[in-house]
C-alpha angles and dihedrals in degrees: 000000000000125000122207130188113230137176107252142161122283095259097048112090100164142346132200113220108168121281097012140049115224115210124198111250090234085078093055109132093011120108114259111234120238087232093057092050091045091051090054093044088056087056090050090055091048091049093051095049090051094046094245101267094060089049093055093045092049092044094052094042093049091047090053093049091047091047091052089049099046102024087215124106097211095043091049091049094047091051097053104117092234091053093045090055093046095047092045093053106028092104092053101081090187094052096106090056091062103025115127122226114273093008092158091067095082089052093053092060093065 
């Protein structure tokens, strides 16, 4: 896994784009938390099991549906099933060892 520093908006801390993790330059010189890296590694696993392209299509489509529902950018983002799984389990650094295939599916039904 490679990590790159990028210029990004104020609200973007990091982004997983297989096979790298992009980190906002505002974090340059600051220690990266294990939870942040774990969150992005969960996204990498999601991306792989959906063969990348399907992941990005689903992610964008679900964001659009959630945005139309909530009319709020942050609320829509936080309710994307992929994000819900990553935020729920980012503190469990062993999560990927026990994660079941397609675990985000149950979170997309809510």
